[in-house]
Every structure is written in structure tokens, then in C-alpha cells.
N, C-alpha and C positions, 0 to 999 in steps of 0.2 A: 575439300582439297587443301585447305589451310592447315589441317592437322599434320604435324611433323611426321607422325607414324605413317600417314598416307603419302605425303609429299616425298618421303624417302624413296619411294619406288616410282616416282614420276620425273624422270631426268629431263623431260622437255619443259617442265615447269620451273622456269629460271628466275621468276620474280614473285613477289608476294601476291596472293590470291585476293583480289579486291573486287569491288562491284563492277569496275570497268572491265576487268578480265572475265568476270562471270558473263557479262552481256556479250562480249566478243566470242566467248566459248559457245554460248547458246546460239548465237547467230550462225556461227560456223556449223554447228551440229544440225541446225534446221536446214542449212543449205544442202547437206548430204541427203536429207530426206527428200527435198525437192528434186535434186539431181538424180538420185538413184532409187527412190521409192523405198528406202530402207536406211536405217541409221541407229543411233543409240536410244535406249529407253531409260526412263527413270525406273528404278527397281524398288518395289515395295515387298516387305515381309510382314505378314500379319497387320497390314495397314500402315506400317511405318516405313519411311524412306530409309533405305540401307545403302544406296549408291546408284551408279549408272553404268550402263554397258550395252553391248550389242555389236552390230556389224557395220563396218565402214569400208567403203570401196577404196582400195589403195592400188591404183593401176588396174591390173586384171584380177587382183586378189580381193577376196572378202576377209578383212582382218577383224578378229574378235578382240574386243577390249572390255575389261571389267575393272571398275574402281569402286571399292566399298568403303564405307565408313569404318574406322578402326575397330569399333565395337561389333562390326559384322563380318570381320575377316573369315570366320569359320563357315560362312554361308557360300563361299566361292564355288565349291565343287557342285553343290546342288543347283545353283543358278547357272553355272556353265553347262551342266548336263541338260538343263531345260532349254537353254539357248541353242545348244547343238541339236537338239530334237527339232527345234524350229528350222535350223539351217538344213537338216536332212529332208525336210518337207518342202523346202523352197527350191524350185527348179533352177533358179539363177545361181545357186551356191553349190558348186561341185567340190570345192574344198574351202577350208577355213585356215587362215594364218593367224599365228600368235606372235606378237613382238614383245619380248620381255627384256627389261633392263638387266645388265649383268649382275645387279644386286640380288636378283632372284636366283637363288641357288637350289631350292627344293623343287625339282622338276618332275618328280615321280608321278604326280597326278596327270600331267600332260602325257607322259609316256604310257601310262595305263589307259588313257583314252585312245591311244594309237597314233598320237602326233609324232612326227619324225623331224629331227633337226635338220635345218637347211644352213646352219652356220650363222655367222654374224653378218648383219647388214647395217648400213648407216642410214639414218633418217634425221633430217635437220641437223647434220653434223654430230649426231649422237649414235653410239653403237647399241645395237639390240641383238638379242638371240632370236632367231627366227625359227619357228616350227610350223609344220603343215599337217593338217588332218583331212583326209579324203572324206567326204560326207555321204556318198552313196552307200 
């Protein structure tokens, strides 16, 4: 997440990524697993770490997030399709939301999946484009 190519799309990351932030991040993500029984996964491709992502409960929504290493950006569609297959088979998840920073302009893949724009929302004083995909 310290790679500037990755950080450019992470508007909530407002300070350098250091070991203290890593520990705080991991602790927070583990809390979601304990609270909700679901959270983010480390993602491997052919045995190599390529990023993290998955589902996090945000109010009544299950939000999907994916952060890949810059060298793995091209894997996003395949990883997302696999994650959405998981969501469709999980009875807790009737829809999935996607919160994207305004820097993300190429939204064709989301629309091809069937995601519908719900406009702009604010999260931690930062604007995001919100999309929703029904999973059944």
C-alpha cells in the first residue's frame, strides 16, 4: 500500500504506510472477522501474494473492496468475479456495494457486472462513488 500507484486510489490513506499502520490495519480487519464472521482475505495468485480484498460490513451493506499490488492490477476482474460467486452463495449477502474514489473513471467493468450507481457518498469526510449489485 506504500506504492504510489496503489496509494493514488486510496483516498483514506492520508499518511505514510509504516509498521504501526500495518498493525492497526490488521487488527481492525481481524475485528470485522470476529464481529461479522466475514472480512477481507489475503489474495494469492499462483502462490504469490497479489493483494487483499473481500467483504466488510458497512451498516446494513456488505461492501466489497479489492487492493492489488501494482503489478497485479490486471487480475482485478477475475478476482472480483470469484468473490462475487462467493457472495451469491452466502445467504447473508443479498447485495454487494462498491465504494470507489472519484479517481476511478473506468467503470465499465462494474456496469457489465450489473452494478447500479447510487451516487456519491461520504465516508470519513471523503467522497466516494457508490454502486450496488444484487447478488441473488
